[in-house]
TORDOKOL-37885 format. One record per residue (C-alpha): residue number from 1; residue in three letters; y, z, x. Coordinates in steps of 0.02 Angstrom, whole numbers, plus 50000, padded with zeros to 5 digits. Example, Ala and Ser with C-alpha at 12.3 -4.5 7.8 and 13.67 -1.06 7.14 Angstrom:
# TORDOKOL-37885
<1; "ALA"; <49775; 50390; 50615>>;
<2; "SER"; <49947; 50357; 50684>>;
END
This chain:
# TORDOKOL-37885
<1; "UNK"; <50486; 45858; 51416>>;
<2; "UNK"; <50649; 45879; 51321>>;
<3; "UNK"; <50818; 45816; 51374>>;
<4; "UNK"; <50977; 45915; 51389>>;
<5; "UNK"; <51102; 45917; 51247>>;
<6; "UNK"; <51230; 45839; 51360>>;
<7; "UNK"; <51242; 45714; 51501>>;
<8; "UNK"; <51291; 45781; 51670>>;
<9; "UNK"; <51450; 45696; 51728>>;
<10; "UNK"; <51536; 45696; 51895>>;
<11; "UNK"; <51492; 45742; 52072>>;
<12; "UNK"; <51414; 45888; 52159>>;
<13; "UNK"; <51384; 46053; 52073>>;
<14; "UNK"; <51435; 46155; 52220>>;
<15; "UNK"; <51593; 46100; 52304>>;
<16; "UNK"; <51486; 46099; 52462>>;
<17; "UNK"; <51571; 46037; 52620>>;
<18; "UNK"; <51533; 45851; 52647>>;
<19; "UNK"; <51618; 45825; 52813>>;
<20; "UNK"; <51635; 45917; 52974>>;
<21; "UNK"; <51822; 45936; 52946>>;
<22; "UNK"; <51797; 46049; 52793>>;
<23; "UNK"; <51779; 46235; 52819>>;
<24; "UNK"; <51662; 46345; 52719>>;
<25; "UNK"; <51742; 46375; 52548>>;
<26; "UNK"; <51783; 46555; 52504>>;
<27; "UNK"; <51851; 46648; 52354>>;
<28; "UNK"; <51797; 46641; 52173>>;
<29; "UNK"; <51721; 46478; 52110>>;
<30; "UNK"; <51848; 46356; 52038>>;
<31; "UNK"; <51843; 46298; 51858>>;
<32; "UNK"; <51775; 46130; 51913>>;
<33; "UNK"; <51638; 46211; 52017>>;
<34; "UNK"; <51587; 46327; 51875>>;
<35; "UNK"; <51578; 46182; 51753>>;
<36; "UNK"; <51479; 46070; 51871>>;
<37; "UNK"; <51357; 46204; 51932>>;
<38; "UNK"; <51319; 46271; 51759>>;
<39; "UNK"; <51292; 46097; 51686>>;
<40; "UNK"; <51181; 46039; 51828>>;
<41; "UNK"; <51074; 46197; 51811>>;
<42; "UNK"; <51061; 46182; 51621>>;
<43; "UNK"; <51016; 45997; 51635>>;
<44; "UNK"; <50877; 46029; 51761>>;
<45; "UNK"; <50808; 46173; 51655>>;
<46; "UNK"; <50811; 46070; 51495>>;
<47; "UNK"; <50724; 45924; 51580>>;
<48; "UNK"; <50588; 46038; 51646>>;
<49; "UNK"; <50636; 46009; 51828>>;
<50; "UNK"; <50592; 46186; 51883>>;
<51; "UNK"; <50617; 46157; 52069>>;
<52; "UNK"; <50790; 46081; 52049>>;
<53; "UNK"; <50847; 46213; 51926>>;
<54; "UNK"; <50783; 46355; 52037>>;
<55; "UNK"; <50871; 46279; 52189>>;
<56; "UNK"; <51035; 46296; 52095>>;
<57; "UNK"; <51017; 46486; 52087>>;
<58; "UNK"; <51043; 46624; 52215>>;
<59; "UNK"; <50861; 46682; 52199>>;
<60; "UNK"; <50757; 46524; 52207>>;
<61; "UNK"; <50587; 46610; 52213>>;
<62; "UNK"; <50615; 46723; 52062>>;
<63; "UNK"; <50699; 46586; 51961>>;
<64; "UNK"; <50560; 46461; 51995>>;
<65; "UNK"; <50426; 46584; 51939>>;
<66; "UNK"; <50522; 46629; 51780>>;
<67; "UNK"; <50567; 46450; 51734>>;
<68; "UNK"; <50386; 46394; 51755>>;
<69; "UNK"; <50326; 46540; 51648>>;
<70; "UNK"; <50454; 46494; 51514>>;
<71; "UNK"; <50359; 46333; 51478>>;
<72; "UNK"; <50183; 46384; 51525>>;
<73; "UNK"; <50172; 46559; 51450>>;
<74; "UNK"; <50312; 46546; 51323>>;
<75; "UNK"; <50254; 46372; 51268>>;
<76; "UNK"; <50434; 46319; 51242>>;
<77; "UNK"; <50462; 46129; 51242>>;
<78; "UNK"; <50595; 46005; 51187>>;
<79; "UNK"; <50725; 46120; 51262>>;
<80; "UNK"; <50907; 46084; 51223>>;
<81; "UNK"; <51047; 46184; 51305>>;
<82; "UNK"; <51229; 46172; 51254>>;
<83; "UNK"; <51364; 46261; 51354>>;
<84; "UNK"; <51504; 46350; 51262>>;
<85; "UNK"; <51680; 46400; 51307>>;
<86; "UNK"; <51674; 46494; 51471>>;
<87; "UNK"; <51762; 46655; 51515>>;
<88; "UNK"; <51800; 46662; 51700>>;
<89; "UNK"; <51638; 46630; 51794>>;
<90; "UNK"; <51531; 46671; 51642>>;
<91; "UNK"; <51465; 46524; 51542>>;
<92; "UNK"; <51389; 46558; 51371>>;
<93; "UNK"; <51264; 46432; 51305>>;
<94; "UNK"; <51154; 46399; 51155>>;
<95; "UNK"; <50970; 46362; 51177>>;
<96; "UNK"; <50856; 46273; 51055>>;
<97; "UNK"; <50672; 46234; 51081>>;
<98; "UNK"; <50505; 46209; 50995>>;
<99; "UNK"; <50373; 46347; 51010>>;
<100; "UNK"; <50199; 46273; 50998>>;
<101; "UNK"; <50025; 46348; 50990>>;
<102; "UNK"; <49863; 46258; 50948>>;
<103; "UNK"; <49944; 46120; 50848>>;
<104; "UNK"; <50069; 46229; 50757>>;
<105; "UNK"; <50253; 46218; 50805>>;
<106; "UNK"; <50409; 46310; 50752>>;
<107; "UNK"; <50591; 46290; 50804>>;
<108; "UNK"; <50678; 46432; 50893>>;
<109; "UNK"; <50859; 46452; 50946>>;
<110; "UNK"; <50958; 46589; 51031>>;
<111; "UNK"; <51114; 46618; 51136>>;
<112; "UNK"; <51126; 46675; 51316>>;
<113; "UNK"; <51245; 46661; 51463>>;
<114; "UNK"; <51250; 46632; 51650>>;
<115; "UNK"; <51371; 46674; 51789>>;
<116; "UNK"; <51419; 46561; 51933>>;
<117; "UNK"; <51446; 46641; 52103>>;
<118; "UNK"; <51486; 46580; 52279>>;
<119; "UNK"; <51361; 46605; 52420>>;
<120; "UNK"; <51449; 46678; 52572>>;
<121; "UNK"; <51343; 46591; 52704>>;
<122; "UNK"; <51391; 46412; 52658>>;
<123; "UNK"; <51515; 46428; 52514>>;
<124; "UNK"; <51397; 46342; 52392>>;
<125; "UNK"; <51415; 46388; 52208>>;
<126; "UNK"; <51256; 46442; 52122>>;
<127; "UNK"; <51195; 46525; 51963>>;
<128; "UNK"; <51181; 46713; 51985>>;
<129; "UNK"; <50997; 46730; 51941>>;
<130; "UNK"; <50944; 46864; 51818>>;
<131; "UNK"; <50799; 46861; 51695>>;
<132; "UNK"; <50925; 46875; 51553>>;
<133; "UNK"; <50987; 46700; 51593>>;
<134; "UNK"; <50824; 46633; 51520>>;
<135; "UNK"; <50835; 46748; 51369>>;
<136; "UNK"; <50950; 46898; 51338>>;
<137; "UNK"; <50803; 47011; 51297>>;
<138; "UNK"; <50720; 46987; 51468>>;
<139; "UNK"; <50728; 47123; 51599>>;
<140; "UNK"; <50652; 47117; 51774>>;
<141; "UNK"; <50464; 47087; 51763>>;
<142; "UNK"; <50467; 47038; 51578>>;
<143; "UNK"; <50394; 46872; 51516>>;
<144; "UNK"; <50404; 46763; 51362>>;
<145; "UNK"; <50227; 46738; 51296>>;
<146; "UNK"; <50165; 46639; 51146>>;
<147; "UNK"; <49991; 46676; 51082>>;
<148; "UNK"; <49891; 46794; 50976>>;
<149; "UNK"; <49986; 46958; 50967>>;
<150; "UNK"; <49897; 47101; 51051>>;
<151; "UNK"; <49952; 47221; 50915>>;
<152; "UNK"; <49942; 47184; 50728>>;
<153; "UNK"; <50106; 47200; 50634>>;
<154; "UNK"; <50145; 47359; 50538>>;
<155; "UNK"; <50238; 47399; 50379>>;
<156; "UNK"; <50323; 47562; 50423>>;
<157; "UNK"; <50377; 47665; 50273>>;
<158; "UNK"; <50485; 47818; 50253>>;
<159; "UNK"; <50429; 47987; 50185>>;
<160; "UNK"; <50444; 47919; 50006>>;
<161; "UNK"; <50349; 47759; 50041>>;
<162; "UNK"; <50498; 47639; 50052>>;
<163; "UNK"; <50486; 47506; 50188>>;
<164; "UNK"; <50586; 47530; 50347>>;
<165; "UNK"; <50653; 47370; 50426>>;
<166; "UNK"; <50770; 47335; 50570>>;
<167; "UNK"; <50875; 47228; 50453>>;
<168; "UNK"; <50910; 47378; 50341>>;
<169; "UNK"; <50911; 47511; 50478>>;
<170; "UNK"; <50968; 47426; 50641>>;
<171; "UNK"; <50944; 47580; 50751>>;
<172; "UNK"; <50758; 47579; 50711>>;
<173; "UNK"; <50724; 47407; 50787>>;
<174; "UNK"; <50653; 47469; 50952>>;
<175; "UNK"; <50572; 47619; 50866>>;
<176; "UNK"; <50477; 47503; 50747>>;
<177; "UNK"; <50424; 47395; 50896>>;
<178; "UNK"; <50357; 47550; 50983>>;
<179; "UNK"; <50266; 47607; 50826>>;
<180; "UNK"; <50183; 47438; 50813>>;
<181; "UNK"; <50130; 47446; 50995>>;
<182; "UNK"; <50053; 47618; 50973>>;
<183; "UNK"; <49987; 47610; 50794>>;
<184; "UNK"; <49964; 47424; 50755>>;
<185; "UNK"; <49776; 47430; 50776>>;
<186; "UNK"; <49757; 47601; 50694>>;
<187; "UNK"; <49858; 47548; 50540>>;
<188; "UNK"; <49725; 47420; 50493>>;
<189; "UNK"; <49821; 47256; 50503>>;
<190; "UNK"; <49770; 47091; 50582>>;
<191; "UNK"; <49866; 47007; 50723>>;
<192; "UNK"; <49962; 46844; 50703>>;
<193; "UNK"; <50026; 46715; 50828>>;
<194; "UNK"; <50198; 46753; 50899>>;
<195; "UNK"; <50324; 46717; 51035>>;
<196; "UNK"; <50353; 46888; 51111>>;
<197; "UNK"; <50444; 46973; 51253>>;
<198; "UNK"; <50302; 47055; 51349>>;
<199; "UNK"; <50378; 47198; 51446>>;
<200; "UNK"; <50335; 47241; 51625>>;
<201; "UNK"; <50229; 47395; 51649>>;
<202; "UNK"; <50339; 47546; 51685>>;
<203; "UNK"; <50383; 47557; 51868>>;
<204; "UNK"; <50345; 47373; 51900>>;
<205; "UNK"; <50517; 47297; 51879>>;
<206; "UNK"; <50575; 47222; 52045>>;
<207; "UNK"; <50733; 47122; 52069>>;
<208; "UNK"; <50900; 47120; 51983>>;
<209; "UNK"; <50916; 47179; 51806>>;
<210; "UNK"; <50984; 47078; 51663>>;
<211; "UNK"; <51137; 47133; 51569>>;
<212; "UNK"; <51024; 47209; 51439>>;
<213; "UNK"; <50952; 47327; 51569>>;
<214; "UNK"; <51009; 47507; 51571>>;
<215; "UNK"; <51011; 47621; 51721>>;
<216; "UNK"; <51011; 47768; 51602>>;
<217; "UNK"; <50833; 47740; 51545>>;
<218; "UNK"; <50752; 47898; 51612>>;
<219; "UNK"; <50620; 47906; 51475>>;
<220; "UNK"; <50448; 47940; 51539>>;
<221; "UNK"; <50300; 47837; 51478>>;
<222; "UNK"; <50176; 47948; 51390>>;
<223; "UNK"; <50012; 47907; 51302>>;
<224; "UNK"; <50008; 47737; 51386>>;
<225; "UNK"; <50163; 47677; 51292>>;
<226; "UNK"; <50297; 47576; 51380>>;
<227; "UNK"; <50468; 47658; 51379>>;
<228; "UNK"; <50535; 47490; 51314>>;
<229; "UNK"; <50413; 47407; 51191>>;
<230; "UNK"; <50363; 47224; 51178>>;
<231; "UNK"; <50471; 47128; 51056>>;
<232; "UNK"; <50426; 46989; 50934>>;
<233; "UNK"; <50550; 46844; 50935>>;
<234; "UNK"; <50464; 46714; 50825>>;
<235; "UNK"; <50312; 46724; 50713>>;
<236; "UNK"; <50213; 46561; 50722>>;
<237; "UNK"; <50072; 46616; 50609>>;
<238; "UNK"; <50094; 46782; 50520>>;
<239; "UNK"; <49967; 46921; 50534>>;
<240; "UNK"; <49929; 47050; 50400>>;
<241; "UNK"; <50027; 47212; 50421>>;
<242; "UNK"; <49948; 47383; 50404>>;
<243; "UNK"; <50050; 47522; 50323>>;
<244; "UNK"; <50111; 47666; 50432>>;
<245; "UNK"; <50196; 47817; 50353>>;
<246; "UNK"; <50335; 47900; 50452>>;
<247; "UNK"; <50437; 48058; 50428>>;
<248; "UNK"; <50603; 47965; 50414>>;
<249; "UNK"; <50712; 47996; 50262>>;
<250; "UNK"; <50783; 47831; 50200>>;
<251; "UNK"; <50942; 47913; 50134>>;
<252; "UNK"; <50974; 48013; 50293>>;
<253; "UNK"; <50936; 47862; 50403>>;
<254; "UNK"; <51060; 47759; 50303>>;
<255; "UNK"; <51191; 47895; 50328>>;
<256; "UNK"; <51154; 47903; 50515>>;
<257; "UNK"; <51173; 47714; 50531>>;
<258; "UNK"; <51336; 47719; 50433>>;
<259; "UNK"; <51412; 47864; 50530>>;
<260; "UNK"; <51366; 47802; 50705>>;
<261; "UNK"; <51431; 47628; 50662>>;
<262; "UNK"; <51603; 47706; 50632>>;
<263; "UNK"; <51607; 47773; 50809>>;
<264; "UNK"; <51592; 47710; 50987>>;
<265; "UNK"; <51449; 47771; 51097>>;
<266; "UNK"; <51383; 47895; 50970>>;
<267; "UNK"; <51202; 47949; 50945>>;
<268; "UNK"; <51131; 48072; 50818>>;
<269; "UNK"; <50962; 48146; 50767>>;
<270; "UNK"; <50911; 48252; 50617>>;
<271; "UNK"; <50752; 48356; 50612>>;
<272; "UNK"; <50670; 48476; 50489>>;
<273; "UNK"; <50657; 48649; 50572>>;
<274; "UNK"; <50512; 48711; 50466>>;
<275; "UNK"; <50398; 48567; 50519>>;
<276; "UNK"; <50476; 48471; 50665>>;
<277; "UNK"; <50481; 48310; 50564>>;
<278; "UNK"; <50614; 48186; 50622>>;
<279; "UNK"; <50718; 48132; 50472>>;
<280; "UNK"; <50844; 48015; 50553>>;
<281; "UNK"; <50900; 47943; 50720>>;
<282; "UNK"; <51037; 47817; 50755>>;
<283; "UNK"; <51150; 47747; 50891>>;
<284; "UNK"; <51319; 47659; 50885>>;
<285; "UNK"; <51242; 47515; 50982>>;
<286; "UNK"; <51083; 47498; 50878>>;
<287; "UNK"; <51004; 47359; 50981>>;
<288; "UNK"; <51043; 47440; 51148>>;
<289; "UNK"; <50969; 47587; 51240>>;
<290; "UNK"; <50901; 47722; 51124>>;
<291; "UNK"; <51007; 47868; 51183>>;
<292; "UNK"; <50956; 47970; 51031>>;
<293; "UNK"; <50775; 47983; 51093>>;
<294; "UNK"; <50780; 47928; 51275>>;
<295; "UNK"; <50952; 47975; 51339>>;
<296; "UNK"; <50968; 48087; 51491>>;
<297; "UNK"; <51140; 48167; 51487>>;
<298; "UNK"; <51215; 48335; 51535>>;
<299; "UNK"; <51227; 48431; 51370>>;
<300; "UNK"; <51375; 48539; 51418>>;
<301; "UNK"; <51402; 48699; 51323>>;
<302; "UNK"; <51271; 48662; 51190>>;
<303; "UNK"; <51151; 48721; 51326>>;
<304; "UNK"; <51228; 48894; 51308>>;
<305; "UNK"; <51113; 48918; 51158>>;
<306; "UNK"; <50964; 48918; 51277>>;
<307; "UNK"; <51059; 49019; 51408>>;
<308; "UNK"; <51114; 49147; 51279>>;
<309; "UNK"; <50934; 49172; 51221>>;
<310; "UNK"; <50887; 49211; 51401>>;
<311; "UNK"; <51031; 49334; 51426>>;
<312; "UNK"; <50988; 49421; 51262>>;
<313; "UNK"; <50804; 49436; 51310>>;
<314; "UNK"; <50848; 49503; 51482>>;
<315; "UNK"; <50970; 49629; 51407>>;
<316; "UNK"; <51110; 49549; 51507>>;
<317; "UNK"; <51208; 49524; 51346>>;
<318; "UNK"; <51214; 49595; 51171>>;
<319; "UNK"; <51298; 49513; 51023>>;
<320; "UNK"; <51431; 49646; 51000>>;
<321; "UNK"; <51425; 49725; 51172>>;
<322; "UNK"; <51571; 49711; 51293>>;
<323; "UNK"; <51552; 49556; 51401>>;
<324; "UNK"; <51664; 49485; 51539>>;
<325; "UNK"; <51760; 49323; 51509>>;
<326; "UNK"; <51884; 49307; 51653>>;
<327; "UNK"; <51988; 49150; 51690>>;
<328; "UNK"; <51880; 49115; 51843>>;
<329; "UNK"; <51709; 49160; 51908>>;
<330; "UNK"; <51641; 49111; 52079>>;
<331; "UNK"; <51458; 49084; 52123>>;
<332; "UNK"; <51372; 48990; 52263>>;
<333; "UNK"; <51539; 48937; 52338>>;
<334; "UNK"; <51603; 48858; 52177>>;
<335; "UNK"; <51748; 48924; 52075>>;
<336; "UNK"; <51713; 48899; 51889>>;
<337; "UNK"; <51846; 48911; 51754>>;
<338; "UNK"; <51863; 48904; 51566>>;
<339; "UNK"; <51940; 48764; 51465>>;
<340; "UNK"; <52129; 48782; 51486>>;
<341; "UNK"; <52092; 48932; 51598>>;
<342; "UNK"; <52085; 49052; 51450>>;
<343; "UNK"; <52016; 49228; 51464>>;
<344; "UNK"; <51957; 49359; 51339>>;
<345; "UNK"; <52006; 49535; 51389>>;
<346; "UNK"; <51891; 49675; 51333>>;
<347; "UNK"; <51794; 49552; 51225>>;
<348; "UNK"; <51615; 49546; 51164>>;
<349; "UNK"; <51477; 49420; 51197>>;
<350; "UNK"; <51501; 49361; 51017>>;
<351; "UNK"; <51682; 49317; 51057>>;
<352; "UNK"; <51634; 49232; 51220>>;
<353; "UNK"; <51498; 49126; 51138>>;
<354; "UNK"; <51608; 49075; 50993>>;
<355; "UNK"; <51751; 49026; 51109>>;
<356; "UNK"; <51628; 48941; 51229>>;
<357; "UNK"; <51678; 49045; 51378>>;
<358; "UNK"; <51602; 48972; 51537>>;
<359; "UNK"; <51632; 49123; 51646>>;
<360; "UNK"; <51538; 49237; 51525>>;
<361; "UNK"; <51382; 49145; 51583>>;
<362; "UNK"; <51428; 49109; 51765>>;
<363; "UNK"; <51462; 49295; 51791>>;
<364; "UNK"; <51279; 49332; 51754>>;
<365; "UNK"; <51208; 49207; 51880>>;
<366; "UNK"; <51192; 49338; 52016>>;
<367; "UNK"; <51072; 49437; 51906>>;
<368; "UNK"; <50955; 49289; 51877>>;
<369; "UNK"; <50818; 49205; 51975>>;
<370; "UNK"; <50835; 49021; 52019>>;
<371; "UNK"; <50698; 48976; 51894>>;
<372; "UNK"; <50754; 49091; 51752>>;
<373; "UNK"; <50836; 48955; 51646>>;
<374; "UNK"; <50698; 48830; 51684>>;
<375; "UNK"; <50566; 48951; 51623>>;
<376; "UNK"; <50665; 48995; 51466>>;
<377; "UNK"; <50690; 48813; 51420>>;
<378; "UNK"; <50508; 48768; 51449>>;
<379; "UNK"; <50421; 48923; 51383>>;
<380; "UNK"; <50526; 48958; 51228>>;
<381; "UNK"; <50608; 48792; 51181>>;
<382; "UNK"; <50472; 48671; 51240>>;
<383; "UNK"; <50596; 48572; 51346>>;
<384; "UNK"; <50569; 48486; 51512>>;
<385; "UNK"; <50379; 48485; 51508>>;
<386; "UNK"; <50360; 48297; 51479>>;
<387; "UNK"; <50227; 48325; 51346>>;
<388; "UNK"; <50308; 48283; 51180>>;
<389; "UNK"; <50211; 48154; 51081>>;
<390; "UNK"; <50322; 48106; 50935>>;
<391; "UNK"; <50246; 47933; 50907>>;
<392; "UNK"; <50366; 47833; 51017>>;
<393; "UNK"; <50430; 47856; 51196>>;
<394; "UNK"; <50552; 48000; 51224>>;
<395; "UNK"; <50640; 48094; 51362>>;
<396; "UNK"; <50595; 48276; 51335>>;
<397; "UNK"; <50740; 48356; 51428>>;
<398; "UNK"; <50752; 48418; 51607>>;
<399; "UNK"; <50800; 48590; 51671>>;
<400; "UNK"; <50755; 48586; 51855>>;
<401; "UNK"; <50748; 48740; 51964>>;
<402; "UNK"; <50911; 48745; 52061>>;
<403; "UNK"; <50998; 48865; 52177>>;
<404; "UNK"; <51173; 48929; 52213>>;
<405; "UNK"; <51316; 48840; 52122>>;
<406; "UNK"; <51201; 48713; 52040>>;
<407; "UNK"; <51098; 48851; 51961>>;
<408; "UNK"; <51256; 48930; 51892>>;
<409; "UNK"; <51316; 48762; 51828>>;
<410; "UNK"; <51151; 48739; 51736>>;
<411; "UNK"; <51191; 48891; 51630>>;
<412; "UNK"; <51335; 48795; 51550>>;
<413; "UNK"; <51239; 48631; 51534>>;
<414; "UNK"; <51296; 48547; 51694>>;
<415; "UNK"; <51209; 48541; 51863>>;
<416; "UNK"; <51042; 48453; 51846>>;
<417; "UNK"; <51016; 48490; 51660>>;
<418; "UNK"; <50987; 48332; 51558>>;
<419; "UNK"; <50962; 48316; 51369>>;
<420; "UNK"; <50981; 48197; 51222>>;
<421; "UNK"; <51016; 48223; 51036>>;
<422; "UNK"; <50831; 48239; 50996>>;
<423; "UNK"; <50814; 48381; 51122>>;
<424; "UNK"; <50968; 48473; 51062>>;
<425; "UNK"; <50924; 48452; 50878>>;
<426; "UNK"; <50758; 48533; 50923>>;
<427; "UNK"; <50853; 48677; 51005>>;
<428; "UNK"; <50950; 48710; 50845>>;
<429; "UNK"; <50788; 48694; 50745>>;
<430; "UNK"; <50701; 48820; 50858>>;
<431; "UNK"; <50842; 48945; 50831>>;
<432; "UNK"; <50838; 48918; 50643>>;
<433; "UNK"; <50650; 48938; 50624>>;
<434; "UNK"; <50622; 49057; 50770>>;
<435; "UNK"; <50481; 48948; 50837>>;
<436; "UNK"; <50476; 48785; 50935>>;
<437; "UNK"; <50396; 48648; 50832>>;
<438; "UNK"; <50382; 48484; 50926>>;
<439; "UNK"; <50481; 48348; 50837>>;
<440; "UNK"; <50376; 48202; 50776>>;
<441; "UNK"; <50396; 48047; 50667>>;
<442; "UNK"; <50212; 48002; 50641>>;
<443; "UNK"; <50091; 48136; 50583>>;
<444; "UNK"; <49965; 48188; 50716>>;
<445; "UNK"; <49830; 48163; 50584>>;
<446; "UNK"; <49851; 47974; 50604>>;
<447; "UNK"; <49782; 47972; 50782>>;
<448; "UNK"; <49718; 48150; 50810>>;
<449; "UNK"; <49845; 48181; 50947>>;
<450; "UNK"; <49897; 48358; 50991>>;
<451; "UNK"; <50080; 48406; 50971>>;
<452; "UNK"; <50162; 48505; 51110>>;
<453; "UNK"; <50184; 48691; 51089>>;
<454; "UNK"; <50289; 48820; 51181>>;
<455; "UNK"; <50194; 48952; 51282>>;
<456; "UNK"; <50287; 49091; 51194>>;
<457; "UNK"; <50413; 49122; 51056>>;
<458; "UNK"; <50569; 49226; 51065>>;
<459; "UNK"; <50567; 49394; 50979>>;
<460; "UNK"; <50627; 49409; 50801>>;
<461; "UNK"; <50774; 49511; 50862>>;
<462; "UNK"; <50826; 49377; 50987>>;
<463; "UNK"; <50811; 49239; 50858>>;
<464; "UNK"; <50914; 49340; 50734>>;
<465; "UNK"; <51047; 49372; 50867>>;
<466; "UNK"; <51057; 49186; 50909>>;
<467; "UNK"; <51077; 49141; 50726>>;
<468; "UNK"; <51213; 49272; 50714>>;
<469; "UNK"; <51304; 49197; 50864>>;
<470; "UNK"; <51287; 49018; 50802>>;
<471; "UNK"; <51344; 49064; 50626>>;
<472; "UNK"; <51495; 49157; 50693>>;
<473; "UNK"; <51538; 49005; 50799>>;
<474; "UNK"; <51525; 48899; 50641>>;
<475; "UNK"; <51645; 49007; 50541>>;
<476; "UNK"; <51764; 49077; 50672>>;
<477; "UNK"; <51735; 48986; 50836>>;
<478; "UNK"; <51747; 48812; 50912>>;
<479; "UNK"; <51634; 48739; 50776>>;
<480; "UNK"; <51733; 48808; 50629>>;
<481; "UNK"; <51819; 48647; 50574>>;
<482; "UNK"; <51663; 48534; 50568>>;
<483; "UNK"; <51559; 48672; 50486>>;
<484; "UNK"; <51691; 48723; 50358>>;
<485; "UNK"; <51616; 48763; 50189>>;
<486; "UNK"; <51434; 48735; 50239>>;
<487; "UNK"; <51378; 48907; 50184>>;
<488; "UNK"; <51299; 49065; 50252>>;
<489; "UNK"; <51136; 48984; 50309>>;
<490; "UNK"; <51216; 48881; 50446>>;
<491; "UNK"; <51258; 48890; 50630>>;
<492; "UNK"; <51325; 48778; 50767>>;
<493; "UNK"; <51375; 48758; 50949>>;
<494; "UNK"; <51499; 48638; 51027>>;
<495; "UNK"; <51492; 48561; 51200>>;
<496; "UNK"; <51589; 48451; 51318>>;
<497; "UNK"; <51508; 48383; 51475>>;
<498; "UNK"; <51608; 48319; 51621>>;
<499; "UNK"; <51542; 48155; 51694>>;
<500; "UNK"; <51596; 48076; 51858>>;
<501; "UNK"; <51710; 47924; 51839>>;
<502; "UNK"; <51745; 47959; 51654>>;
<503; "UNK"; <51921; 47997; 51594>>;
<504; "UNK"; <51856; 48104; 51451>>;
<505; "UNK"; <51700; 48213; 51443>>;
<506; "UNK"; <51551; 48177; 51330>>;
<507; "UNK"; <51567; 48272; 51166>>;
<508; "UNK"; <51414; 48366; 51101>>;
<509; "UNK"; <51375; 48462; 50942>>;
<510; "UNK"; <51215; 48544; 50880>>;
<511; "UNK"; <51195; 48635; 50715>>;
<512; "UNK"; <51080; 48687; 50574>>;
<513; "UNK"; <51103; 48710; 50387>>;
<514; "UNK"; <50960; 48765; 50278>>;
<515; "UNK"; <50805; 48666; 50329>>;
<516; "UNK"; <50904; 48534; 50424>>;
<517; "UNK"; <50952; 48533; 50608>>;
<518; "UNK"; <51055; 48397; 50690>>;
<519; "UNK"; <51132; 48357; 50857>>;
<520; "UNK"; <51248; 48218; 50915>>;
<521; "UNK"; <51333; 48157; 51072>>;
<522; "UNK"; <51487; 48046; 51081>>;
<523; "UNK"; <51506; 47978; 51256>>;
<524; "UNK"; <51684; 47996; 51320>>;
<525; "UNK"; <51724; 48078; 51154>>;
<526; "UNK"; <51812; 48230; 51226>>;
<527; "UNK"; <51791; 48399; 51141>>;
<528; "UNK"; <51627; 48407; 51047>>;
<529; "UNK"; <51700; 48492; 50895>>;
<530; "UNK"; <51820; 48347; 50870>>;
<531; "UNK"; <51705; 48201; 50915>>;
<532; "UNK"; <51522; 48243; 50883>>;
<533; "UNK"; <51556; 48383; 50758>>;
<534; "UNK"; <51611; 48274; 50611>>;
<535; "UNK"; <51458; 48163; 50638>>;
<536; "UNK"; <51338; 48311; 50627>>;
<537; "UNK"; <51434; 48379; 50477>>;
<538; "UNK"; <51409; 48213; 50387>>;
<539; "UNK"; <51222; 48221; 50419>>;
<540; "UNK"; <51205; 48401; 50359>>;
<541; "UNK"; <51300; 48357; 50199>>;
<542; "UNK"; <51198; 48197; 50172>>;
<543; "UNK"; <51039; 48299; 50175>>;
<544; "UNK"; <51098; 48428; 50049>>;
END
């Protein structure tokens, strides 16, 4: 067994009372306690003393199981752990070890961190146990495993045959992992020997999450795929990759990476309306949660595209017909208002849509059934049916049946409505082409899977009216600045979604131009036209 990279010096790790005169310590751990506890834990871990290391945590059972698996399943030996400069109770450290399998060894190093806390019952200081202490990629239920990879590696290529790598396109890291998990065997490669993070099966993740965990992960697992794929950390003996062609555009993906990197909490997707092919997808935090495909966020007024299609079909609105847009509209006990409490007197539905008038939609709630919007979203736009099969895990939108004020709120993209940029790019694409075409990034011919379809399509007149409304919004409404100069064959819709405990709303924007459709969200970005709009504009220009 390996030895620690340091020698433990000085007394007890805990500051535990040693005489009857001392009371139980309270308050945050002291600097001395943090230093001693962290070093004693790291020493025990490095020396392979699983019982002692686990006893120095606040979850002895879970820690003991994970620490034992680290050596047994991960096959990590000669462990060296070096603490860094702490920040408060958090202690960063560097880990180095040898990964061995059947006589072949390879060094591996990484960085992680731990936090020291005080137990209330006796005042003892302990390591706050989380799987991410062992490795930052670990979430509850995950394990480090060294052995023959279950899935052969793949060489994913873009639509022109150029290789796609996480090094060149950081936002595609998890996507490429998911593609390997689903298509590794079908692509014709041979498996190698690797140290991998083997994810827990969906729904089997007890205990506390690591810092890498995200409560926002509402993606459903479809086709047997995990919502978070296994991840290769070290290749001990390389396998032979099989080639997998995707629909990604290398130039558009590069633009998406570049534009999201300029912004905080931004996600964007680009699709091809005529086919449904996904051309690009990126997130500001490329190694974090994939909001672009799996996010579950209120879409705000971009949802008015779906609501408007419903009102047009039901003859509750006409593009140039008079339509109410008062300052306030009450439904189900809630009083709704417009941004800055504006009103449009004697205006048309065109004017209300372009200005993003909330009350123009709320005022029609009394004429709708509770499931009207749900049915429109599912039957025409293919949303909320949990049946998309794009090639990797996705969240396919949610438009639940609601009543009273929540039903009214759904009409303006609040209430229980949840979407992501992939969903809203698909909405713009459906308007542009007149037909829902399920987005995908691997051709269904590869695995004979069936793409989702919508039970019905909107009439030609309704589709034309929606394009008219979105184009007018792009030239004379809230989307005018981001869409300036993009031509006659374009349309857009802005959105801002209020979120509890956020100072600023999430900014949304969805648009089409020619045979491109794109949508973006900037969390806490404020008005969508100012935050997400320029991002979508950049993507539409990059594809021209």
